[in-house]
C-alpha positions as CSV (number, residue, x, y, z in Angstrom):
1,M,-12.6,-28.7,-65.4
2,V,-10.2,-30.7,-67.5
3,F,-7.2,-28.9,-66.1
4,S,-8.4,-29.7,-62.6
5,M,-8.7,-33.4,-63.4
6,I,-5.2,-33.5,-65.0
7,W,-3.7,-31.6,-62.1
8,T,-5.3,-34.0,-59.6
9,S,-4.1,-37.0,-61.5
10,T,-0.6,-35.6,-61.8
11,L,-0.4,-35.0,-58.0
12,E,-1.7,-38.6,-57.3
13,T,0.9,-40.0,-59.7
14,L,3.7,-38.0,-58.0
15,Y,2.4,-39.1,-54.6
16,M,2.5,-42.8,-55.7
17,V,5.9,-42.5,-57.3
18,F,7.5,-40.7,-54.4
19,F,6.3,-43.0,-51.7
20,S,6.8,-46.2,-53.7
21,T,10.4,-45.1,-54.5
22,L,11.0,-44.3,-50.9
23,F,9.7,-47.7,-49.6
24,S,11.3,-49.7,-52.3
25,L,14.7,-48.1,-51.4
26,L,14.0,-48.8,-47.7
27,I,13.3,-52.5,-48.6
28,G,15.8,-53.0,-51.4
29,F,18.9,-51.3,-50.0
30,P,19.4,-53.6,-47.0
31,I,18.6,-56.6,-49.1
32,G,21.2,-55.6,-51.7
33,I,23.8,-55.1,-49.0
34,L,22.9,-58.4,-47.4
35,L,23.3,-60.1,-50.8
36,T,26.7,-58.6,-51.3
37,V,28.1,-59.4,-47.8
38,T,26.8,-63.0,-47.8
39,K,28.3,-63.8,-51.1
40,E,31.1,-66.4,-51.1
41,G,34.4,-64.8,-50.2
42,N,32.9,-61.7,-48.6
43,I,32.5,-60.4,-45.0
44,L,29.6,-62.5,-43.8
45,E,29.9,-65.5,-46.1
46,R,26.6,-67.4,-45.9
47,P,26.1,-69.2,-49.2
48,K,22.7,-70.7,-48.2
49,L,21.2,-67.4,-47.2
50,N,22.6,-65.8,-50.3
51,K,21.1,-68.5,-52.6
52,V,17.7,-68.1,-50.9
53,L,17.7,-64.3,-51.2
54,D,19.0,-64.6,-54.8
55,F,16.1,-67.0,-55.7
56,I,13.5,-64.7,-54.1
57,I,14.8,-61.6,-55.9
58,N,15.0,-63.4,-59.2
59,T,11.4,-64.7,-58.8
60,L,10.0,-61.4,-57.8
61,R,11.8,-59.6,-60.7
62,S,10.3,-62.0,-63.2
63,F,6.7,-61.8,-61.9
64,P,4.3,-59.7,-64.0
65,F,3.2,-56.6,-62.0
66,I,-0.5,-57.1,-62.6
67,I,-0.4,-60.6,-61.1
68,L,1.7,-59.4,-58.2
69,M,-0.7,-56.6,-57.5
70,I,-3.6,-59.0,-57.4
71,L,-1.7,-61.3,-55.0
72,L,-0.8,-58.4,-52.8
73,F,-4.4,-57.1,-52.4
74,P,-4.8,-58.7,-49.0
75,L,-1.5,-57.2,-47.8
76,S,-2.6,-53.8,-49.1
77,R,-5.9,-54.2,-47.2
78,I,-3.9,-55.0,-44.0
79,I,-1.4,-52.2,-44.3
80,V,-3.6,-49.4,-45.8
81,G,-7.1,-50.6,-45.1
82,T,-8.2,-50.7,-48.7
83,T,-7.3,-52.2,-52.1
84,I,-8.4,-49.2,-54.2
85,G,-6.8,-45.9,-54.7
86,S,-3.4,-44.2,-54.8
87,T,-2.4,-45.2,-51.3
88,A,-3.3,-48.8,-51.8
89,A,-1.2,-48.9,-55.0
90,I,2.0,-47.9,-53.1
91,V,2.2,-51.3,-51.5
92,P,2.5,-53.5,-54.7
93,L,4.6,-50.8,-56.4
94,S,7.1,-50.8,-53.6
95,I,7.3,-54.6,-53.3
96,S,7.7,-55.0,-57.1
97,A,10.4,-52.4,-57.3
98,A,12.4,-53.5,-54.2
99,P,14.1,-56.5,-56.0
100,F,15.3,-54.3,-58.8
101,V,16.7,-51.9,-56.2
102,A,18.4,-54.7,-54.4
103,R,20.0,-56.0,-57.6
104,M,21.3,-52.5,-58.5
105,I,22.7,-52.0,-55.0
106,E,24.4,-55.5,-55.2
107,G,25.9,-54.7,-58.6
108,A,27.1,-51.3,-57.4
109,L,28.7,-52.8,-54.3
110,N,30.3,-55.6,-56.3
111,E,32.0,-53.0,-58.5
112,V,33.6,-51.2,-55.6
């Protein structure tokens, strides 16, 4: 009984981690590349776009997850159809992790 509950919870956690990681990479990777190429002195120099993206990423990175999760309930309901459960948790997890991924990609590309 207890082992069954632990196994189910472990599988749900792995499910949430896998898909939120996948979606945060799909969102954050292009944003990180866009941040790098629009920076002053780079390929597609667009300082205004870079500043806007930079502001959005810094704001989302500093937002507490629980507040972001509550704010994203309507989006979860639109995308998944519910705000409760493992599948619904993937939406706020992905959106909250994407700015961190974007910043890491930007840093890695700046080092190259």
